[in-house]
C-alpha positions as protocol buffer text, in pm:
chain_id: "A"
residue {
  index: 1
  type: UNK
  ca { x: -684 y: -2963 z: 3398 }
}
residue {
  index: 2
  type: UNK
  ca { x: -303 y: -2921 z: 3383 }
}
residue {
  index: 3
  type: UNK
  ca { x: -222 y: -3175 z: 3646 }
}
residue {
  index: 4
  type: UNK
  ca { x: -33 y: -3412 z: 3420 }
}
residue {
  index: 5
  type: UNK
  ca { x: 159 y: -3134 z: 3252 }
}
residue {
  index: 6
  type: UNK
  ca { x: 272 y: -3002 z: 3588 }
}
residue {
  index: 7
  type: UNK
  ca { x: 355 y: -3333 z: 3704 }
}
residue {
  index: 8
  type: UNK
  ca { x: 564 y: -3392 z: 3397 }
}
residue {
  index: 9
  type: UNK
  ca { x: 745 y: -3062 z: 3442 }
}
residue {
  index: 10
  type: UNK
  ca { x: 803 y: -3157 z: 3807 }
}
residue {
  index: 11
  type: UNK
  ca { x: 975 y: -3484 z: 3706 }
}
residue {
  index: 12
  type: UNK
  ca { x: 1197 y: -3313 z: 3444 }
}
residue {
  index: 13
  type: UNK
  ca { x: 1282 y: -3037 z: 3701 }
}
residue {
  index: 14
  type: UNK
  ca { x: 1379 y: -3304 z: 3938 }
}
residue {
  index: 15
  type: UNK
  ca { x: 1605 y: -3476 z: 3690 }
}
residue {
  index: 16
  type: UNK
  ca { x: 1768 y: -3154 z: 3597 }
}
residue {
  index: 17
  type: UNK
  ca { x: 1832 y: -3082 z: 3973 }
}
residue {
  index: 18
  type: UNK
  ca { x: 2011 y: -3414 z: 3995 }
}
residue {
  index: 19
  type: UNK
  ca { x: 2263 y: -3301 z: 3722 }
}
residue {
  index: 20
  type: UNK
  ca { x: 2355 y: -2997 z: 3953 }
}
residue {
  index: 21
  type: UNK
  ca { x: 2642 y: -3040 z: 4191 }
}
residue {
  index: 22
  type: UNK
  ca { x: 2516 y: -3143 z: 4536 }
}
residue {
  index: 23
  type: UNK
  ca { x: 2624 y: -2825 z: 4741 }
}
residue {
  index: 24
  type: UNK
  ca { x: 2422 y: -2606 z: 4491 }
}
residue {
  index: 25
  type: UNK
  ca { x: 2110 y: -2816 z: 4472 }
}
residue {
  index: 26
  type: UNK
  ca { x: 2095 y: -2888 z: 4831 }
}
residue {
  index: 27
  type: UNK
  ca { x: 1996 y: -2569 z: 4956 }
}
residue {
  index: 28
  type: UNK
  ca { x: 1704 y: -2536 z: 4708 }
}
residue {
  index: 29
  type: UNK
  ca { x: 1595 y: -2899 z: 4780 }
}
residue {
  index: 30
  type: UNK
  ca { x: 1588 y: -2805 z: 5170 }
}
residue {
  index: 31
  type: UNK
  ca { x: 1383 y: -2464 z: 5081 }
}
residue {
  index: 32
  type: UNK
  ca { x: 1140 y: -2663 z: 4886 }
}
residue {
  index: 33
  type: UNK
  ca { x: 1100 y: -2925 z: 5156 }
}
residue {
  index: 34
  type: UNK
  ca { x: 1041 y: -2657 z: 5421 }
}
residue {
  index: 35
  type: UNK
  ca { x: 776 y: -2498 z: 5205 }
}
residue {
  index: 36
  type: UNK
  ca { x: 609 y: -2843 z: 5181 }
}
residue {
  index: 37
  type: UNK
  ca { x: 619 y: -2907 z: 5551 }
}
residue {
  index: 38
  type: UNK
  ca { x: 482 y: -2561 z: 5623 }
}
residue {
  index: 39
  type: UNK
  ca { x: 201 y: -2618 z: 5369 }
}
residue {
  index: 40
  type: UNK
  ca { x: 114 y: -2954 z: 5542 }
}
residue {
  index: 41
  type: UNK
  ca { x: 92 y: -2784 z: 5892 }
}
residue {
  index: 42
  type: UNK
  ca { x: -152 y: -2520 z: 5727 }
}
residue {
  index: 43
  type: UNK
  ca { x: -360 y: -2805 z: 5595 }
}
residue {
  index: 44
  type: UNK
  ca { x: -380 y: -2965 z: 5938 }
}
residue {
  index: 45
  type: UNK
  ca { x: -499 y: -2650 z: 6089 }
}
residue {
  index: 46
  type: UNK
  ca { x: -773 y: -2591 z: 5834 }
}
residue {
  index: 47
  type: UNK
  ca { x: -906 y: -2960 z: 5837 }
}
residue {
  index: 48
  type: UNK
  ca { x: -1064 y: -2888 z: 6185 }
}
residue {
  index: 49
  type: UNK
  ca { x: -1312 y: -2644 z: 6034 }
}
residue {
  index: 50
  type: UNK
  ca { x: -1388 y: -2844 z: 5729 }
}
residue {
  index: 51
  type: UNK
  ca { x: -1660 y: -3063 z: 5872 }
}
residue {
  index: 52
  type: UNK
  ca { x: -1862 y: -2770 z: 5978 }
}
residue {
  index: 53
  type: UNK
  ca { x: -1815 y: -2611 z: 5634 }
}
residue {
  index: 54
  type: UNK
  ca { x: -1896 y: -2932 z: 5451 }
}
residue {
  index: 55
  type: UNK
  ca { x: -2222 y: -2958 z: 5667 }
}
residue {
  index: 56
  type: UNK
  ca { x: -2329 y: -2600 z: 5589 }
}
residue {
  index: 57
  type: UNK
  ca { x: -2274 y: -2644 z: 5206 }
}
residue {
  index: 58
  type: UNK
  ca { x: -2473 y: -2969 z: 5202 }
}
residue {
  index: 59
  type: UNK
  ca { x: -2744 y: -2843 z: 5413 }
}
residue {
  index: 60
  type: UNK
  ca { x: -2780 y: -2524 z: 5185 }
}
residue {
  index: 61
  type: UNK
  ca { x: -2789 y: -2740 z: 4875 }
}
residue {
  index: 62
  type: UNK
  ca { x: -3046 y: -2986 z: 5015 }
}
residue {
  index: 63
  type: UNK
  ca { x: -3263 y: -2689 z: 5131 }
}
residue {
  index: 64
  type: UNK
  ca { x: -3243 y: -2530 z: 4784 }
}
residue {
  index: 65
  type: UNK
  ca { x: -3316 y: -2851 z: 4570 }
}
residue {
  index: 66
  type: UNK
  ca { x: -3536 y: -3032 z: 4819 }
}
residue {
  index: 67
  type: UNK
  ca { x: -3555 y: -3405 z: 4878 }
}
residue {
  index: 68
  type: UNK
  ca { x: -3714 y: -3510 z: 4553 }
}
residue {
  index: 69
  type: UNK
  ca { x: -3390 y: -3521 z: 4348 }
}
residue {
  index: 70
  type: UNK
  ca { x: -3248 y: -3736 z: 4626 }
}
residue {
  index: 71
  type: UNK
  ca { x: -3542 y: -3965 z: 4592 }
}
residue {
  index: 72
  type: UNK
  ca { x: -3499 y: -4000 z: 4231 }
}
residue {
  index: 73
  type: UNK
  ca { x: -3132 y: -4055 z: 4256 }
}
residue {
  index: 74
  type: UNK
  ca { x: -3163 y: -4297 z: 4547 }
}
residue {
  index: 75
  type: UNK
  ca { x: -3069 y: -4611 z: 4322 }
}
residue {
  index: 76
  type: UNK
  ca { x: -2773 y: -4446 z: 4166 }
}
residue {
  index: 77
  type: UNK
  ca { x: -2634 y: -4318 z: 4509 }
}
residue {
  index: 78
  type: UNK
  ca { x: -2671 y: -4674 z: 4646 }
}
residue {
  index: 79
  type: UNK
  ca { x: -2460 y: -4816 z: 4353 }
}
residue {
  index: 80
  type: UNK
  ca { x: -2199 y: -4550 z: 4397 }
}
residue {
  index: 81
  type: UNK
  ca { x: -2195 y: -4611 z: 4780 }
}
residue {
  index: 82
  type: UNK
  ca { x: -2152 y: -4974 z: 4734 }
}
residue {
  index: 83
  type: UNK
  ca { x: -1884 y: -4937 z: 4471 }
}
residue {
  index: 84
  type: UNK
  ca { x: -1701 y: -4693 z: 4683 }
}
residue {
  index: 85
  type: UNK
  ca { x: -1718 y: -4940 z: 4991 }
}
residue {
  index: 86
  type: UNK
  ca { x: -1583 y: -5218 z: 4773 }
}
residue {
  index: 87
  type: UNK
  ca { x: -1292 y: -4991 z: 4665 }
}
residue {
  index: 88
  type: UNK
  ca { x: -1216 y: -4918 z: 5021 }
}
residue {
  index: 89
  type: UNK
  ca { x: -1244 y: -5262 z: 5151 }
}
residue {
  index: 90
  type: UNK
  ca { x: -990 y: -5377 z: 4886 }
}
residue {
  index: 91
  type: UNK
  ca { x: -771 y: -5092 z: 4952 }
}
residue {
  index: 92
  type: UNK
  ca { x: -769 y: -5156 z: 5331 }
}
residue {
  index: 93
  type: UNK
  ca { x: -682 y: -5531 z: 5260 }
}
residue {
  index: 94
  type: UNK
  ca { x: -389 y: -5458 z: 5040 }
}
residue {
  index: 95
  type: UNK
  ca { x: -246 y: -5194 z: 5274 }
}
residue {
  index: 96
  type: UNK
  ca { x: -298 y: -5437 z: 5568 }
}
residue {
  index: 97
  type: UNK
  ca { x: -125 y: -5724 z: 5384 }
}
residue {
  index: 98
  type: UNK
  ca { x: 164 y: -5504 z: 5274 }
}
residue {
  index: 99
  type: UNK
  ca { x: 219 y: -5336 z: 5602 }
}
residue {
  index: 100
  type: UNK
  ca { x: 157 y: -5674 z: 5804 }
}
residue {
  index: 101
  type: UNK
  ca { x: -99 y: -5519 z: 6027 }
}
residue {
  index: 102
  type: UNK
  ca { x: -444 y: -5634 z: 6125 }
}
residue {
  index: 103
  type: UNK
  ca { x: -732 y: -5509 z: 5905 }
}
residue {
  index: 104
  type: UNK
  ca { x: -895 y: -5316 z: 6192 }
}
residue {
  index: 105
  type: UNK
  ca { x: -570 y: -5161 z: 6281 }
}
residue {
  index: 106
  type: UNK
  ca { x: -521 y: -5043 z: 5925 }
}
residue {
  index: 107
  type: UNK
  ca { x: -867 y: -4894 z: 5913 }
}
residue {
  index: 108
  type: UNK
  ca { x: -795 y: -4720 z: 6246 }
}
residue {
  index: 109
  type: UNK
  ca { x: -455 y: -4578 z: 6104 }
}
residue {
  index: 110
  type: UNK
  ca { x: -627 y: -4450 z: 5790 }
}
residue {
  index: 111
  type: UNK
  ca { x: -918 y: -4276 z: 5966 }
}
residue {
  index: 112
  type: UNK
  ca { x: -748 y: -3927 z: 5941 }
}
residue {
  index: 113
  type: UNK
  ca { x: -715 y: -3982 z: 5560 }
}
residue {
  index: 114
  type: UNK
  ca { x: -1073 y: -4069 z: 5514 }
}
residue {
  index: 115
  type: UNK
  ca { x: -1187 y: -3768 z: 5730 }
}
residue {
  index: 116
  type: UNK
  ca { x: -976 y: -3529 z: 5497 }
}
residue {
  index: 117
  type: UNK
  ca { x: -1112 y: -3686 z: 5188 }
}
residue {
  index: 118
  type: UNK
  ca { x: -1471 y: -3654 z: 5314 }
}
residue {
  index: 119
  type: UNK
  ca { x: -1451 y: -3291 z: 5426 }
}
residue {
  index: 120
  type: UNK
  ca { x: -1244 y: -3157 z: 5150 }
}
residue {
  index: 121
  type: UNK
  ca { x: -1367 y: -3353 z: 4881 }
}
residue {
  index: 122
  type: UNK
  ca { x: -1044 y: -3314 z: 4694 }
}
residue {
  index: 123
  type: UNK
  ca { x: -799 y: -3576 z: 4604 }
}
residue {
  index: 124
  type: UNK
  ca { x: -512 y: -3323 z: 4577 }
}
residue {
  index: 125
  type: UNK
  ca { x: -573 y: -3209 z: 4944 }
}
residue {
  index: 126
  type: UNK
  ca { x: -556 y: -3567 z: 5053 }
}
residue {
  index: 127
  type: UNK
  ca { x: -225 y: -3644 z: 4898 }
}
residue {
  index: 128
  type: UNK
  ca { x: -10 y: -3503 z: 5188 }
}
residue {
  index: 129
  type: UNK
  ca { x: -207 y: -3728 z: 5428 }
}
residue {
  index: 130
  type: UNK
  ca { x: -164 y: -4037 z: 5206 }
}
residue {
  index: 131
  type: UNK
  ca { x: 229 y: -3968 z: 5203 }
}
residue {
  index: 132
  type: UNK
  ca { x: 221 y: -3900 z: 5589 }
}
residue {
  index: 133
  type: UNK
  ca { x: 38 y: -4209 z: 5682 }
}
residue {
  index: 134
  type: UNK
  ca { x: 214 y: -4439 z: 5435 }
}
residue {
  index: 135
  type: UNK
  ca { x: 565 y: -4326 z: 5530 }
}
residue {
  index: 136
  type: UNK
  ca { x: 550 y: -4244 z: 5889 }
}
residue {
  index: 137
  type: UNK
  ca { x: 285 y: -4455 z: 6050 }
}
residue {
  index: 138
  type: UNK
  ca { x: 287 y: -4762 z: 5822 }
}
residue {
  index: 139
  type: UNK
  ca { x: 652 y: -4726 z: 5753 }
}
residue {
  index: 140
  type: UNK
  ca { x: 696 y: -4743 z: 5369 }
}
residue {
  index: 141
  type: UNK
  ca { x: 990 y: -4604 z: 5208 }
}
residue {
  index: 142
  type: UNK
  ca { x: 949 y: -4231 z: 5205 }
}
residue {
  index: 143
  type: UNK
  ca { x: 1135 y: -4154 z: 4883 }
}
residue {
  index: 144
  type: UNK
  ca { x: 916 y: -4419 z: 4678 }
}
residue {
  index: 145
  type: UNK
  ca { x: 613 y: -4293 z: 4847 }
}
residue {
  index: 146
  type: UNK
  ca { x: 671 y: -3924 z: 4761 }
}
residue {
  index: 147
  type: UNK
  ca { x: 743 y: -4034 z: 4402 }
}
residue {
  index: 148
  type: UNK
  ca { x: 443 y: -4256 z: 4345 }
}
residue {
  index: 149
  type: UNK
  ca { x: 170 y: -4076 z: 4524 }
}
residue {
  index: 150
  type: UNK
  ca { x: 156 y: -3759 z: 4299 }
}
residue {
  index: 151
  type: UNK
  ca { x: 204 y: -3973 z: 3978 }
}
residue {
  index: 152
  type: UNK
  ca { x: -67 y: -4231 z: 4055 }
}
residue {
  index: 153
  type: UNK
  ca { x: -311 y: -3939 z: 4156 }
}
residue {
  index: 154
  type: UNK
  ca { x: -277 y: -3803 z: 3803 }
}
residue {
  index: 155
  type: UNK
  ca { x: -296 y: -4147 z: 3630 }
}
residue {
  index: 156
  type: UNK
  ca { x: -534 y: -4364 z: 3859 }
}
residue {
  index: 157
  type: UNK
  ca { x: -853 y: -4172 z: 3805 }
}
residue {
  index: 158
  type: UNK
  ca { x: -1074 y: -4439 z: 3970 }
}
residue {
  index: 159
  type: UNK
  ca { x: -1346 y: -4198 z: 4098 }
}
residue {
  index: 160
  type: UNK
  ca { x: -1421 y: -4029 z: 3767 }
}
residue {
  index: 161
  type: UNK
  ca { x: -1429 y: -4369 z: 3594 }
}
residue {
  index: 162
  type: UNK
  ca { x: -1678 y: -4494 z: 3850 }
}
residue {
  index: 163
  type: UNK
  ca { x: -1907 y: -4190 z: 3801 }
}
residue {
  index: 164
  type: UNK
  ca { x: -1897 y: -4208 z: 3415 }
}
residue {
  index: 165
  type: UNK
  ca { x: -1955 y: -4587 z: 3411 }
}
residue {
  index: 166
  type: UNK
  ca { x: -2231 y: -4591 z: 3675 }
}
residue {
  index: 167
  type: UNK
  ca { x: -2385 y: -4267 z: 3529 }
}
residue {
  index: 168
  type: UNK
  ca { x: -2411 y: -4384 z: 3192 }
}
residue {
  index: 169
  type: UNK
  ca { x: -2580 y: -4712 z: 3301 }
}
residue {
  index: 170
  type: UNK
  ca { x: -2821 y: -4511 z: 3523 }
}
residue {
  index: 171
  type: UNK
  ca { x: -2925 y: -4293 z: 3223 }
}
residue {
  index: 172
  type: UNK
  ca { x: -2961 y: -4597 z: 3016 }
}
residue {
  index: 173
  type: UNK
  ca { x: -3191 y: -4752 z: 3270 }
}
residue {
  index: 174
  type: UNK
  ca { x: -3375 y: -4415 z: 3320 }
}
residue {
  index: 175
  type: UNK
  ca { x: -3472 y: -4390 z: 2952 }
}
residue {
  index: 176
  type: UNK
  ca { x: -3539 y: -4768 z: 2908 }
}
residue {
  index: 177
  type: UNK
  ca { x: -3253 y: -4827 z: 2672 }
}
residue {
  index: 178
  type: UNK
  ca { x: -3116 y: -5171 z: 2666 }
}
residue {
  index: 179
  type: UNK
  ca { x: -2731 y: -5209 z: 2659 }
}
residue {
  index: 180
  type: UNK
  ca { x: -2559 y: -5503 z: 2486 }
}
residue {
  index: 181
  type: UNK
  ca { x: -2237 y: -5651 z: 2590 }
}
residue {
  index: 182
  type: UNK
  ca { x: -2048 y: -5442 z: 2328 }
}
residue {
  index: 183
  type: UNK
  ca { x: -2219 y: -5128 z: 2462 }
}
residue {
  index: 184
  type: UNK
  ca { x: -2093 y: -5206 z: 2817 }
}
residue {
  index: 185
  type: UNK
  ca { x: -1750 y: -5272 z: 2695 }
}
residue {
  index: 186
  type: UNK
  ca { x: -1763 y: -4935 z: 2513 }
}
residue {
  index: 187
  type: UNK
  ca { x: -1875 y: -4773 z: 2842 }
}
residue {
  index: 188
  type: UNK
  ca { x: -1585 y: -4916 z: 3034 }
}
residue {
  index: 189
  type: UNK
  ca { x: -1318 y: -4828 z: 2776 }
}
residue {
  index: 190
  type: UNK
  ca { x: -1449 y: -4479 z: 2719 }
}
residue {
  index: 191
  type: UNK
  ca { x: -1501 y: -4408 z: 3091 }
}
residue {
  index: 192
  type: UNK
  ca { x: -1138 y: -4522 z: 3165 }
}
residue {
  index: 193
  type: UNK
  ca { x: -977 y: -4312 z: 2891 }
}
residue {
  index: 194
  type: UNK
  ca { x: -1209 y: -4006 z: 2973 }
}
residue {
  index: 195
  type: UNK
  ca { x: -1128 y: -4024 z: 3335 }
}
residue {
  index: 196
  type: UNK
  ca { x: -749 y: -3963 z: 3250 }
}
residue {
  index: 197
  type: UNK
  ca { x: -846 y: -3619 z: 3136 }
}
residue {
  index: 198
  type: UNK
  ca { x: -1009 y: -3507 z: 3462 }
}
residue {
  index: 199
  type: UNK
  ca { x: -699 y: -3416 z: 3654 }
}
residue {
  index: 200
  type: UNK
  ca { x: -746 y: -3075 z: 3821 }
}
residue {
  index: 201
  type: UNK
  ca { x: -1112 y: -3048 z: 3715 }
}
residue {
  index: 202
  type: UNK
  ca { x: -1399 y: -2957 z: 3945 }
}
residue {
  index: 203
  type: UNK
  ca { x: -1687 y: -3200 z: 4013 }
}
residue {
  index: 204
  type: UNK
  ca { x: -1921 y: -3009 z: 3790 }
}
residue {
  index: 205
  type: UNK
  ca { x: -1707 y: -3014 z: 3501 }
}
residue {
  index: 206
  type: UNK
  ca { x: -1619 y: -3391 z: 3543 }
}
residue {
  index: 207
  type: UNK
  ca { x: -2010 y: -3461 z: 3559 }
}
residue {
  index: 208
  type: UNK
  ca { x: -2057 y: -3260 z: 3242 }
}
residue {
  index: 209
  type: UNK
  ca { x: -1811 y: -3477 z: 3051 }
}
residue {
  index: 210
  type: UNK
  ca { x: -2032 y: -3778 z: 3114 }
}
residue {
  index: 211
  type: UNK
  ca { x: -2213 y: -3636 z: 2798 }
}
residue {
  index: 212
  type: UNK
  ca { x: -1945 y: -3775 z: 2579 }
}
residue {
  index: 213
  type: UNK
  ca { x: -2017 y: -4122 z: 2720 }
}
residue {
  index: 214
  type: UNK
  ca { x: -2382 y: -4078 z: 2665 }
}
residue {
  index: 215
  type: UNK
  ca { x: -2301 y: -3957 z: 2306 }
}
residue {
  index: 216
  type: UNK
  ca { x: -2151 y: -4282 z: 2204 }
}
residue {
  index: 217
  type: UNK
  ca { x: -2466 y: -4476 z: 2330 }
}
residue {
  index: 218
  type: UNK
  ca { x: -2698 y: -4194 z: 2172 }
}
residue {
  index: 219
  type: UNK
  ca { x: -2847 y: -4120 z: 2511 }
}
residue {
  index: 220
  type: UNK
  ca { x: -2987 y: -3783 z: 2607 }
}
residue {
  index: 221
  type: UNK
  ca { x: -2785 y: -3621 z: 2888 }
}
residue {
  index: 222
  type: UNK
  ca { x: -2903 y: -3264 z: 2930 }
}
residue {
  index: 223
  type: UNK
  ca { x: -3215 y: -3343 z: 3133 }
}
residue {
  index: 224
  type: UNK
  ca { x: -3040 y: -3590 z: 3354 }
}
residue {
  index: 225
  type: UNK
  ca { x: -2743 y: -3344 z: 3419 }
}
residue {
  index: 226
  type: UNK
  ca { x: -2969 y: -3153 z: 3657 }
}
residue {
  index: 227
  type: UNK
  ca { x: -3046 y: -3454 z: 3881 }
}
residue {
  index: 228
  type: UNK
  ca { x: -2648 y: -3521 z: 3911 }
}
residue {
  index: 229
  type: UNK
  ca { x: -2590 y: -3168 z: 3994 }
}
residue {
  index: 230
  type: UNK
  ca { x: -2851 y: -3200 z: 4269 }
}
residue {
  index: 231
  type: UNK
  ca { x: -2652 y: -3482 z: 4439 }
}
residue {
  index: 232
  type: UNK
  ca { x: -2316 y: -3341 z: 4346 }
}
residue {
  index: 233
  type: UNK
  ca { x: -2191 y: -3316 z: 4710 }
}
residue {
  index: 234
  type: UNK
  ca { x: -2256 y: -3677 z: 4754 }
}
residue {
  index: 235
  type: UNK
  ca { x: -2123 y: -3802 z: 4451 }
}
residue {
  index: 236
  type: UNK
  ca { x: -1807 y: -3590 z: 4474 }
}
residue {
  index: 237
  type: UNK
  ca { x: -1740 y: -3733 z: 4827 }
}
residue {
  index: 238
  type: UNK
  ca { x: -1759 y: -4099 z: 4691 }
}
residue {
  index: 239
  type: UNK
  ca { x: -1563 y: -4017 z: 4383 }
}
residue {
  index: 240
  type: UNK
  ca { x: -1285 y: -3866 z: 4626 }
}
residue {
  index: 241
  type: UNK
  ca { x: -1284 y: -4158 z: 4852 }
}
residue {
  index: 242
  type: UNK
  ca { x: -1255 y: -4409 z: 4556 }
}
residue {
  index: 243
  type: UNK
  ca { x: -960 y: -4218 z: 4409 }
}
residue {
  index: 244
  type: UNK
  ca { x: -772 y: -4167 z: 4729 }
}
residue {
  index: 245
  type: UNK
  ca { x: -818 y: -4527 z: 4833 }
}
residue {
  index: 246
  type: UNK
  ca { x: -678 y: -4659 z: 4502 }
}
residue {
  index: 247
  type: UNK
  ca { x: -382 y: -4412 z: 4510 }
}
residue {
  index: 248
  type: UNK
  ca { x: -291 y: -4543 z: 4870 }
}
residue {
  index: 249
  type: UNK
  ca { x: -330 y: -4928 z: 4792 }
}
residue {
  index: 250
  type: UNK
  ca { x: -140 y: -4892 z: 4467 }
}
residue {
  index: 251
  type: UNK
  ca { x: 144 y: -4711 z: 4636 }
}
residue {
  index: 252
  type: UNK
  ca { x: 150 y: -4967 z: 4918 }
}
residue {
  index: 253
  type: UNK
  ca { x: 181 y: -5256 z: 4661 }
}
residue {
  index: 254
  type: UNK
  ca { x: 472 y: -5096 z: 4490 }
}
residue {
  index: 255
  type: UNK
  ca { x: 668 y: -4915 z: 4762 }
}
residue {
  index: 256
  type: UNK
  ca { x: 894 y: -5136 z: 4996 }
}
residue {
  index: 257
  type: UNK
  ca { x: 827 y: -5142 z: 5365 }
}
residue {
  index: 258
  type: UNK
  ca { x: 1075 y: -5055 z: 5633 }
}
residue {
  index: 259
  type: UNK
  ca { x: 1110 y: -5420 z: 5730 }
}
residue {
  index: 260
  type: UNK
  ca { x: 1170 y: -5511 z: 5364 }
}
residue {
  index: 261
  type: UNK
  ca { x: 1447 y: -5246 z: 5331 }
}
residue {
  index: 262
  type: UNK
  ca { x: 1622 y: -5366 z: 5642 }
}
residue {
  index: 263
  type: UNK
  ca { x: 1614 y: -5715 z: 5531 }
}
residue {
  index: 264
  type: UNK
  ca { x: 1748 y: -5619 z: 5195 }
}
residue {
  index: 265
  type: UNK
  ca { x: 2025 y: -5423 z: 5350 }
}
residue {
  index: 266
  type: UNK
  ca { x: 2121 y: -5708 z: 5574 }
}
residue {
  index: 267
  type: UNK
  ca { x: 2124 y: -5948 z: 5294 }
}
residue {
  index: 268
  type: UNK
  ca { x: 2353 y: -5736 z: 5100 }
}
residue {
  index: 269
  type: UNK
  ca { x: 2573 y: -5705 z: 5404 }
}
residue {
  index: 270
  type: UNK
  ca { x: 2579 y: -6070 z: 5455 }
}
residue {
  index: 271
  type: UNK
  ca { x: 2678 y: -6136 z: 5079 }
}
residue {
  index: 272
  type: UNK
  ca { x: 2975 y: -5889 z: 5109 }
}
residue {
  index: 273
  type: UNK
  ca { x: 3090 y: -6063 z: 5416 }
}
residue {
  index: 274
  type: UNK
  ca { x: 3066 y: -6399 z: 5261 }
}
residue {
  index: 275
  type: UNK
  ca { x: 3286 y: -6302 z: 4955 }
}
residue {
  index: 276
  type: UNK
  ca { x: 3639 y: -6416 z: 5002 }
}
residue {
  index: 277
  type: UNK
  ca { x: 3895 y: -6153 z: 5070 }
}
residue {
  index: 278
  type: UNK
  ca { x: 4099 y: -6056 z: 4765 }
}
């Protein structure tokens, strides 16, 4: 739960390094970059065993809880799945437009990222892949991408907000509680604000905070919490996919592409040549 604090410290540390003379700070910068690259390589190695590990965990959870909770939560999982697909489709469209690629080519390029998000169920573990795909394969500016991706991962908590919103509506429907328009607006605002506090939290802790949203609506949450725990693996996967796709799309919207950078440099060069010699 210290993600925002760590991010703020990293930004301040980077600003402080910028005030140090370049010969002194260059060696530290190169060392940190080497550590980052090594960790990325290790992540690539471990990813190959993650699908099997995920299958074992889901199989064990299903065997221990049975299929009845899945049947009871079928409507909720359907809503979560459709919402996640909507976020993915929108993210693919934005990235395709910004990178000037076809829609299907963009999906094919982002397949490794989706695999990592599904197998790890961790937004943080997916960030190196977001940076790698946006900067190296889709040719967005590396400096801007490396700055924006961690920042937006801490602030754009789409997955938890989606879980809180859909979960509160599901519990209200489960107990036959009618929600008026002010109640729906309250659910949206509280879910968005509460999602900002979930950085670095585990999936079960994120689910437990749904009680805050239910508290505003005077809905019982303790009995429904057991149902959410039973489908935690599926919910956590959809939550991670929603968050990762939002981070990638928002970064692609802001970061300049390689083509835009080249065109900007050419424009500046032409303007300098057009200036009369003094």
